[in-house]
Biopython code that builds the backbone (N, CA, C, O; Angstrom):
import numpy as np
from Bio.PDB.StructureBuilder import StructureBuilder

atoms = [
    (1, "UNK", "N", (25.193, -13.880, 8.127)),
    (1, "UNK", "CA", (25.228, -12.430, 8.130)),
    (1, "UNK", "C", (26.675, -11.951, 8.322)),
    (1, "UNK", "O", (27.423, -12.485, 9.141)),
    (2, "UNK", "N", (27.033, -10.955, 7.562)),
    (2, "UNK", "CA", (28.361, -10.355, 7.669)),
    (2, "UNK", "C", (28.321, -9.138, 8.586)),
    (2, "UNK", "O", (27.266, -8.551, 8.825)),
    (3, "UNK", "N", (29.477, -8.784, 9.083)),
    (3, "UNK", "CA", (29.631, -7.568, 9.866)),
    (3, "UNK", "C", (30.576, -6.647, 9.099)),
    (3, "UNK", "O", (31.584, -7.105, 8.560)),
    (4, "UNK", "N", (30.257, -5.351, 9.045)),
    (4, "UNK", "CA", (31.137, -4.405, 8.364)),
    (4, "UNK", "C", (32.444, -4.280, 9.124)),
    (4, "UNK", "O", (32.452, -4.175, 10.350)),
    (5, "UNK", "N", (33.551, -4.292, 8.390)),
    (5, "UNK", "CA", (34.879, -4.179, 8.979)),
    (5, "UNK", "C", (35.586, -2.975, 8.360)),
    (5, "UNK", "O", (35.608, -2.824, 7.138)),
    (6, "UNK", "N", (36.156, -2.129, 9.194)),
    (6, "UNK", "CA", (36.919, -0.986, 8.696)),
    (6, "UNK", "C", (36.069, 0.204, 8.313)),
    (6, "UNK", "O", (36.533, 1.080, 7.583)),
    (7, "UNK", "N", (34.833, 0.258, 8.789)),
    (7, "UNK", "CA", (33.904, 1.323, 8.395)),
    (7, "UNK", "C", (34.420, 2.704, 8.763)),
    (7, "UNK", "O", (34.485, 3.580, 7.900)),
    (8, "UNK", "N", (34.783, 2.921, 10.002)),
    (8, "UNK", "CA", (35.211, 4.246, 10.462)),
    (8, "UNK", "C", (36.448, 4.732, 9.711)),
    (8, "UNK", "O", (36.491, 5.874, 9.254)),
    (9, "UNK", "N", (37.444, 3.872, 9.585)),
    (9, "UNK", "CA", (38.687, 4.246, 8.895)),
    (9, "UNK", "C", (38.418, 4.547, 7.423)),
    (9, "UNK", "O", (38.906, 5.548, 6.899)),
    (10, "UNK", "N", (37.648, 3.694, 6.755)),
    (10, "UNK", "CA", (37.372, 3.876, 5.324)),
    (10, "UNK", "C", (36.616, 5.181, 5.071)),
    (10, "UNK", "O", (36.938, 5.906, 4.130)),
    (11, "UNK", "N", (35.623, 5.484, 5.896)),
    (11, "UNK", "CA", (34.849, 6.721, 5.714)),
    (11, "UNK", "C", (35.724, 7.939, 5.974)),
    (11, "UNK", "O", (35.643, 8.934, 5.254)),
    (12, "UNK", "N", (36.564, 7.859, 7.010)),
    (12, "UNK", "CA", (37.471, 8.977, 7.298)),
    (12, "UNK", "C", (38.420, 9.256, 6.149)),
    (12, "UNK", "O", (38.591, 10.410, 5.754)),
    (13, "UNK", "N", (39.037, 8.221, 5.608)),
    (13, "UNK", "CA", (39.962, 8.394, 4.478)),
    (13, "UNK", "C", (39.230, 8.879, 3.235)),
    (13, "UNK", "O", (39.723, 9.752, 2.522)),
    (14, "UNK", "N", (38.054, 8.314, 2.974)),
    (14, "UNK", "CA", (37.272, 8.698, 1.796)),
    (14, "UNK", "C", (36.920, 10.190, 1.860)),
    (14, "UNK", "O", (37.128, 10.926, 0.895)),
    (15, "UNK", "N", (36.389, 10.620, 2.996)),
    (15, "UNK", "CA", (35.976, 12.020, 3.127)),
    (15, "UNK", "C", (37.161, 12.966, 3.128)),
    (15, "UNK", "O", (37.050, 14.088, 2.635)),
    (16, "UNK", "N", (38.304, 12.534, 3.675)),
    (16, "UNK", "CA", (39.500, 13.372, 3.617)),
    (16, "UNK", "C", (39.897, 13.604, 2.156)),
    (16, "UNK", "O", (40.168, 14.735, 1.752)),
    (17, "UNK", "N", (39.930, 12.533, 1.376)),
    (17, "UNK", "CA", (40.309, 12.644, -0.035)),
    (17, "UNK", "C", (39.330, 13.509, -0.815)),
    (17, "UNK", "O", (39.737, 14.286, -1.679)),
    (18, "UNK", "N", (38.042, 13.377, -0.515)),
    (18, "UNK", "CA", (37.031, 14.162, -1.229)),
    (18, "UNK", "C", (37.177, 15.652, -0.951)),
    (18, "UNK", "O", (36.790, 16.470, -1.785)),
    (19, "UNK", "N", (37.729, 16.022, 0.211)),
    (19, "UNK", "CA", (37.866, 17.433, 0.589)),
    (19, "UNK", "C", (39.254, 17.992, 0.331)),
    (19, "UNK", "O", (39.471, 19.190, 0.511)),
    (20, "UNK", "N", (40.192, 17.168, -0.082)),
    (20, "UNK", "CA", (41.565, 17.611, -0.329)),
    (20, "UNK", "C", (41.739, 17.931, -1.815)),
    (20, "UNK", "O", (41.229, 17.210, -2.672)),
    (21, "UNK", "N", (42.450, 18.998, -2.111)),
    (21, "UNK", "CA", (42.687, 19.319, -3.523)),
    (21, "UNK", "C", (43.513, 18.229, -4.211)),
    (21, "UNK", "O", (44.438, 17.672, -3.621)),
    (22, "UNK", "N", (43.175, 17.944, -5.429)),
    (22, "UNK", "CA", (43.909, 17.013, -6.296)),
    (22, "UNK", "C", (43.785, 15.552, -5.889)),
    (22, "UNK", "O", (44.515, 14.719, -6.425)),
    (23, "UNK", "N", (42.901, 15.208, -4.975)),
    (23, "UNK", "CA", (42.733, 13.821, -4.551)),
    (23, "UNK", "C", (41.387, 13.300, -5.015)),
    (23, "UNK", "O", (40.412, 14.047, -5.104)),
    (24, "UNK", "N", (41.345, 12.012, -5.308)),
    (24, "UNK", "CA", (40.109, 11.330, -5.667)),
    (24, "UNK", "C", (40.085, 10.023, -4.907)),
    (24, "UNK", "O", (41.135, 9.442, -4.631)),
    (25, "UNK", "N", (38.879, 9.549, -4.561)),
    (25, "UNK", "CA", (38.785, 8.334, -3.767)),
    (25, "UNK", "C", (37.616, 7.476, -4.225)),
    (25, "UNK", "O", (36.601, 7.980, -4.706)),
    (26, "UNK", "N", (37.783, 6.175, -4.064)),
    (26, "UNK", "CA", (36.719, 5.199, -4.266)),
    (26, "UNK", "C", (36.579, 4.408, -2.976)),
    (26, "UNK", "O", (37.571, 3.944, -2.414)),
    (27, "UNK", "N", (35.357, 4.257, -2.511)),
    (27, "UNK", "CA", (35.087, 3.444, -1.332)),
    (27, "UNK", "C", (34.800, 2.037, -1.820)),
    (27, "UNK", "O", (33.827, 1.808, -2.538)),
    (28, "UNK", "N", (35.648, 1.094, -1.431)),
    (28, "UNK", "CA", (35.560, -0.274, -1.917)),
    (28, "UNK", "C", (34.970, -1.173, -0.836)),
    (28, "UNK", "O", (35.110, -0.905, 0.357)),
    (29, "UNK", "N", (34.302, -2.255, -1.277)),
    (29, "UNK", "CA", (33.624, -3.155, -0.359)),
    (29, "UNK", "C", (33.773, -4.585, -0.859)),
    (29, "UNK", "O", (33.517, -4.880, -2.026)),
    (30, "UNK", "N", (34.190, -5.459, 0.038)),
    (30, "UNK", "CA", (34.271, -6.884, -0.278)),
    (30, "UNK", "C", (33.005, -7.537, 0.265)),
    (30, "UNK", "O", (32.838, -7.668, 1.477)),
    (31, "UNK", "N", (32.123, -7.943, -0.628)),
    (31, "UNK", "CA", (30.821, -8.483, -0.228)),
    (31, "UNK", "C", (30.928, -9.862, 0.422)),
    (31, "UNK", "O", (29.963, -10.326, 1.030)),
    (32, "UNK", "N", (32.075, -10.524, 0.308)),
    (32, "UNK", "CA", (32.231, -11.842, 0.922)),
    (32, "UNK", "C", (32.756, -11.768, 2.353)),
    (32, "UNK", "O", (32.513, -12.674, 3.151)),
    (33, "UNK", "N", (33.475, -10.693, 2.681)),
    (33, "UNK", "CA", (34.072, -10.569, 4.012)),
    (33, "UNK", "C", (33.494, -9.423, 4.837)),
    (33, "UNK", "O", (33.618, -9.423, 6.062)),
    (34, "UNK", "N", (32.862, -8.440, 4.180)),
    (34, "UNK", "CA", (32.338, -7.266, 4.874)),
    (34, "UNK", "C", (33.373, -6.170, 5.056)),
    (34, "UNK", "O", (33.105, -5.170, 5.721)),
    (35, "UNK", "N", (34.562, -6.346, 4.470)),
    (35, "UNK", "CA", (35.636, -5.368, 4.625)),
    (35, "UNK", "C", (35.405, -4.150, 3.728)),
    (35, "UNK", "O", (35.035, -4.282, 2.562)),
    (36, "UNK", "N", (35.629, -2.965, 4.296)),
    (36, "UNK", "CA", (35.571, -1.690, 3.576)),
    (36, "UNK", "C", (36.955, -1.056, 3.576)),
    (36, "UNK", "O", (37.692, -1.182, 4.554)),
    (37, "UNK", "N", (37.314, -0.381, 2.498)),
    (37, "UNK", "CA", (38.558, 0.371, 2.444)),
    (37, "UNK", "C", (38.434, 1.448, 1.376)),
    (37, "UNK", "O", (37.508, 1.444, 0.565)),
    (38, "UNK", "N", (39.385, 2.361, 1.397)),
    (38, "UNK", "CA", (39.399, 3.455, 0.432)),
    (38, "UNK", "C", (40.589, 3.301, -0.492)),
    (38, "UNK", "O", (41.721, 3.140, -0.036)),
    (39, "UNK", "N", (40.337, 3.348, -1.783)),
    (39, "UNK", "CA", (41.396, 3.473, -2.778)),
    (39, "UNK", "C", (41.509, 4.967, -3.059)),
    (39, "UNK", "O", (40.543, 5.588, -3.503)),
    (40, "UNK", "N", (42.673, 5.546, -2.806)),
    (40, "UNK", "CA", (42.839, 6.982, -3.027)),
    (40, "UNK", "C", (43.879, 7.228, -4.114)),
    (40, "UNK", "O", (44.831, 6.466, -4.283)),
    (41, "UNK", "N", (43.662, 8.308, -4.837)),
    (41, "UNK", "CA", (44.506, 8.634, -5.981)),
    (41, "UNK", "C", (44.825, 10.121, -5.961)),
    (41, "UNK", "O", (43.956, 10.949, -5.683)),
    (42, "UNK", "N", (46.064, 10.452, -6.255)),
    (42, "UNK", "CA", (46.494, 11.846, -6.285)),
    (42, "UNK", "C", (46.777, 12.261, -7.719)),
    (42, "UNK", "O", (47.339, 11.493, -8.499)),
    (43, "UNK", "N", (46.388, 13.466, -8.056)),
    (43, "UNK", "CA", (46.689, 14.027, -9.358)),
    (43, "UNK", "C", (45.453, 14.172, -10.222)),
    (43, "UNK", "O", (44.342, 13.821, -9.826)),
    (44, "UNK", "N", (45.681, 14.698, -11.407)),
    (44, "UNK", "CA", (44.574, 14.993, -12.307)),
    (44, "UNK", "C", (44.300, 13.884, -13.310)),
    (44, "UNK", "O", (43.282, 13.917, -14.002)),
    (45, "UNK", "N", (45.184, 12.910, -13.401)),
    (45, "UNK", "CA", (44.952, 11.780, -14.304)),
    (45, "UNK", "C", (43.963, 10.819, -13.660)),
    (45, "UNK", "O", (44.065, 10.519, -12.470)),
    (46, "UNK", "N", (43.016, 10.343, -14.437)),
    (46, "UNK", "CA", (42.048, 9.395, -13.897)),
    (46, "UNK", "C", (42.696, 8.029, -13.841)),
    (46, "UNK", "O", (43.107, 7.476, -14.861)),
    (47, "UNK", "N", (42.783, 7.490, -12.634)),
    (47, "UNK", "CA", (43.346, 6.150, -12.475)),
    (47, "UNK", "C", (42.463, 5.368, -11.514)),
    (47, "UNK", "O", (41.593, 5.932, -10.849)),
    (48, "UNK", "N", (42.698, 4.069, -11.451)),
    (48, "UNK", "CA", (41.901, 3.214, -10.580)),
    (48, "UNK", "C", (42.680, 1.939, -10.308)),
    (48, "UNK", "O", (43.644, 1.623, -11.006)),
    (49, "UNK", "N", (42.255, 1.220, -9.297)),
    (49, "UNK", "CA", (42.785, -0.114, -9.025)),
    (49, "UNK", "C", (41.825, -1.115, -9.637)),
    (49, "UNK", "O", (40.607, -0.976, -9.521)),
    (50, "UNK", "N", (42.372, -2.109, -10.279)),
    (50, "UNK", "CA", (41.546, -3.127, -10.914)),
    (50, "UNK", "C", (41.578, -4.399, -10.081)),
    (50, "UNK", "O", (42.646, -4.943, -9.798)),
    (51, "UNK", "N", (40.399, -4.866, -9.693)),
    (51, "UNK", "CA", (40.289, -6.083, -8.897)),
    (51, "UNK", "C", (39.680, -7.177, -9.760)),
    (51, "UNK", "O", (38.716, -6.938, -10.487)),
    (52, "UNK", "N", (40.234, -8.359, -9.680)),
    (52, "UNK", "CA", (39.739, -9.501, -10.449)),
    (52, "UNK", "C", (39.016, -10.468, -9.512)),
    (52, "UNK", "O", (39.263, -11.674, -9.516)),
    (53, "UNK", "N", (38.134, -9.911, -8.730)),
    (53, "UNK", "CA", (37.364, -10.668, -7.751)),
    (53, "UNK", "C", (35.932, -10.158, -7.810)),
    (53, "UNK", "O", (35.687, -8.978, -7.563)),
    (54, "UNK", "N", (34.998, -11.017, -8.128)),
    (54, "UNK", "CA", (33.600, -10.603, -8.299)),
    (54, "UNK", "C", (32.988, -10.073, -7.011)),
    (54, "UNK", "O", (31.962, -9.395, -7.051)),
    (55, "UNK", "N", (33.605, -10.371, -5.863)),
    (55, "UNK", "CA", (33.069, -9.943, -4.577)),
    (55, "UNK", "C", (33.489, -8.522, -4.199)),
    (55, "UNK", "O", (32.934, -7.956, -3.257)),
    (56, "UNK", "N", (34.444, -7.938, -4.901)),
    (56, "UNK", "CA", (34.913, -6.589, -4.597)),
    (56, "UNK", "C", (34.194, -5.601, -5.514)),
    (56, "UNK", "O", (34.252, -5.693, -6.740)),
    (57, "UNK", "N", (33.507, -4.642, -4.863)),
    (57, "UNK", "CA", (32.741, -3.656, -5.628)),
    (57, "UNK", "C", (33.142, -2.239, -5.208)),
    (57, "UNK", "O", (33.663, -2.018, -4.115)),
    (58, "UNK", "N", (32.884, -1.292, -6.104)),
    (58, "UNK", "CA", (33.062, 0.126, -5.798)),
    (58, "UNK", "C", (31.771, 0.591, -5.137)),
    (58, "UNK", "O", (30.809, 0.930, -5.825)),
    (59, "UNK", "N", (31.744, 0.609, -3.822)),
    (59, "UNK", "CA", (30.536, 0.926, -3.078)),
    (59, "UNK", "C", (30.121, 2.378, -3.264)),
    (59, "UNK", "O", (28.927, 2.658, -3.372)),
    (60, "UNK", "N", (31.067, 3.307, -3.305)),
    (60, "UNK", "CA", (30.715, 4.718, -3.475)),
    (60, "UNK", "C", (30.027, 4.945, -4.821)),
    (60, "UNK", "O", (29.073, 5.719, -4.901)),
    (61, "UNK", "N", (30.496, 4.285, -5.871)),
    (61, "UNK", "CA", (29.864, 4.408, -7.181)),
    (61, "UNK", "C", (28.465, 3.798, -7.169)),
    (61, "UNK", "O", (27.526, 4.388, -7.704)),
    (62, "UNK", "N", (28.322, 2.635, -6.568)),
    (62, "UNK", "CA", (27.016, 1.986, -6.478)),
    (62, "UNK", "C", (26.029, 2.843, -5.688)),
    (62, "UNK", "O", (24.867, 2.972, -6.074)),
    (63, "UNK", "N", (26.488, 3.425, -4.589)),
    (63, "UNK", "CA", (25.603, 4.271, -3.783)),
    (63, "UNK", "C", (25.150, 5.500, -4.572)),
    (63, "UNK", "O", (23.976, 5.866, -4.525)),
    (64, "UNK", "N", (26.070, 6.138, -5.296)),
    (64, "UNK", "CA", (25.685, 7.301, -6.117)),
    (64, "UNK", "C", (24.697, 6.885, -7.206)),
    (64, "UNK", "O", (23.746, 7.615, -7.488)),
    (65, "UNK", "N", (24.912, 5.727, -7.817)),
    (65, "UNK", "CA", (24.007, 5.223, -8.855)),
    (65, "UNK", "C", (22.605, 5.003, -8.299)),
    (65, "UNK", "O", (21.612, 5.214, -8.996)),
    (66, "UNK", "N", (22.528, 4.578, -7.042)),
    (66, "UNK", "CA", (21.243, 4.326, -6.380)),
    (66, "UNK", "C", (20.641, 5.596, -5.775)),
    (66, "UNK", "O", (19.587, 5.535, -5.141)),
    (67, "UNK", "N", (21.302, 6.754, -5.965)),
    (67, "UNK", "CA", (20.765, 8.029, -5.496)),
    (67, "UNK", "C", (21.228, 8.461, -4.123)),
    (67, "UNK", "O", (20.750, 9.472, -3.608)),
    (68, "UNK", "N", (22.142, 7.731, -3.516)),
    (68, "UNK", "CA", (22.667, 8.100, -2.190)),
    (68, "UNK", "C", (23.947, 8.891, -2.393)),
    (68, "UNK", "O", (24.987, 8.322, -2.724)),
    (69, "UNK", "N", (23.875, 10.212, -2.194)),
    (69, "UNK", "CA", (25.018, 11.082, -2.474)),
    (69, "UNK", "C", (25.879, 11.363, -1.247)),
    (69, "UNK", "O", (27.005, 11.840, -1.388)),
    (70, "UNK", "N", (25.382, 11.083, -0.066)),
    (70, "UNK", "CA", (26.134, 11.347, 1.156)),
    (70, "UNK", "C", (26.814, 10.063, 1.608)),
    (70, "UNK", "O", (26.166, 9.037, 1.816)),
    (71, "UNK", "N", (28.122, 10.140, 1.753)),
    (71, "UNK", "CA", (28.895, 9.000, 2.234)),
    (71, "UNK", "C", (29.243, 9.269, 3.700)),
    (71, "UNK", "O", (30.076, 10.122, 4.007)),
    (72, "UNK", "N", (28.602, 8.541, 4.578)),
    (72, "UNK", "CA", (28.870, 8.649, 6.011)),
    (72, "UNK", "C", (28.754, 7.250, 6.609)),
    (72, "UNK", "O", (28.297, 6.319, 5.945)),
    (73, "UNK", "N", (29.167, 7.110, 7.854)),
    (73, "UNK", "CA", (29.059, 5.802, 8.495)),
    (73, "UNK", "C", (27.603, 5.356, 8.528)),
    (73, "UNK", "O", (27.301, 4.186, 8.294)),
    (74, "UNK", "N", (26.710, 6.281, 8.816)),
    (74, "UNK", "CA", (25.281, 5.962, 8.912)),
    (74, "UNK", "C", (24.706, 5.525, 7.561)),
    (74, "UNK", "O", (24.006, 4.515, 7.484)),
    (75, "UNK", "N", (24.999, 6.279, 6.501)),
    (75, "UNK", "CA", (24.420, 5.950, 5.188)),
    (75, "UNK", "C", (25.009, 4.657, 4.626)),
    (75, "UNK", "O", (24.303, 3.888, 3.973)),
    (76, "UNK", "N", (26.283, 4.416, 4.871)),
    (76, "UNK", "CA", (26.909, 3.174, 4.394)),
    (76, "UNK", "C", (26.300, 1.971, 5.098)),
    (76, "UNK", "O", (25.958, 0.972, 4.464)),
    (77, "UNK", "N", (26.170, 2.077, 6.411)),
    (77, "UNK", "CA", (25.599, 0.974, 7.174)),
    (77, "UNK", "C", (24.176, 0.674, 6.710)),
    (77, "UNK", "O", (23.823, -0.488, 6.506)),
    (78, "UNK", "N", (23.357, 1.712, 6.542)),
    (78, "UNK", "CA", (21.973, 1.523, 6.091)),
    (78, "UNK", "C", (21.926, 0.929, 4.686)),
    (78, "UNK", "O", (21.113, 0.045, 4.417)),
    (79, "UNK", "N", (22.786, 1.403, 3.794)),
    (79, "UNK", "CA", (22.826, 0.909, 2.419)),
    (79, "UNK", "C", (23.220, -0.559, 2.390)),
    (79, "UNK", "O", (22.609, -1.357, 1.679)),
    (80, "UNK", "N", (24.237, -0.914, 3.161)),
    (80, "UNK", "CA", (24.706, -2.316, 3.176)),
    (80, "UNK", "C", (23.690, -3.244, 3.821)),
    (80, "UNK", "O", (23.540, -4.389, 3.395)),
    (81, "UNK", "N", (22.996, -2.767, 4.837)),
    (81, "UNK", "CA", (21.944, -3.588, 5.454)),
    (81, "UNK", "C", (20.816, -3.858, 4.474)),
    (81, "UNK", "O", (20.231, -4.941, 4.464)),
    (82, "UNK", "N", (20.518, -2.861, 3.648)),
    (82, "UNK", "CA", (19.425, -2.976, 2.683)),
    (82, "UNK", "C", (19.807, -3.861, 1.491)),
    (82, "UNK", "O", (18.996, -4.670, 1.040)),
    (83, "UNK", "N", (21.030, -3.715, 0.981)),
    (83, "UNK", "CA", (21.422, -4.374, -0.262)),
    (83, "UNK", "C", (22.266, -5.654, -0.093)),
    (83, "UNK", "O", (22.362, -6.463, -1.015)),
    (84, "UNK", "N", (22.865, -5.823, 1.073)),
    (84, "UNK", "CA", (23.729, -6.974, 1.333)),
    (84, "UNK", "C", (23.324, -7.585, 2.662)),
    (84, "UNK", "O", (22.571, -6.974, 3.420)),
    (85, "UNK", "N", (23.804, -8.762, 2.951)),
    (85, "UNK", "CA", (23.464, -9.433, 4.210)),
    (85, "UNK", "C", (24.433, -8.980, 5.295)),
    (85, "UNK", "O", (25.334, -9.712, 5.705)),
    (86, "UNK", "N", (24.215, -7.749, 5.742)),
    (86, "UNK", "CA", (25.089, -7.128, 6.741)),
    (86, "UNK", "C", (24.317, -6.950, 8.030)),
    (86, "UNK", "O", (23.179, -6.481, 8.014)),
    (87, "UNK", "N", (24.919, -7.318, 9.140)),
    (87, "UNK", "CA", (24.279, -7.157, 10.453)),
    (87, "UNK", "C", (24.800, -5.904, 11.113)),
    (87, "UNK", "O", (24.392, -5.579, 12.227)),
]
sb = StructureBuilder()
sb.init_structure("model")
sb.init_model(0)
sb.init_chain("A")
sb.init_seg("    ")
for serial, (resi, resn, name, xyz) in enumerate(atoms, 1):
    if name == "N":
        sb.init_residue(resn, " ", resi, " ")
    sb.init_atom(name, np.array(xyz, "f"), 0.0, 1.0, " ", f" {name:<3s}", serial, name[0])
structure = sb.get_structure()
């Protein structure tokens, strides 16, 4: 079983970016280590970070695809417990 790492910091940065003008954010998750972080982008051009590791996923995109629109510490923890081996 994995333990989530960086949950509070990642959610804080993600929500800050979502509420700031001209900022966009992706909540990223490493399924092998349990680490969470935010990739943030400024400006109107659509950009992203590309990871060449099958264990790194865009958790915010996956959660929205599964119908979970609220990104909070509680919803992330529940989602990861349900879909990944997270304690």
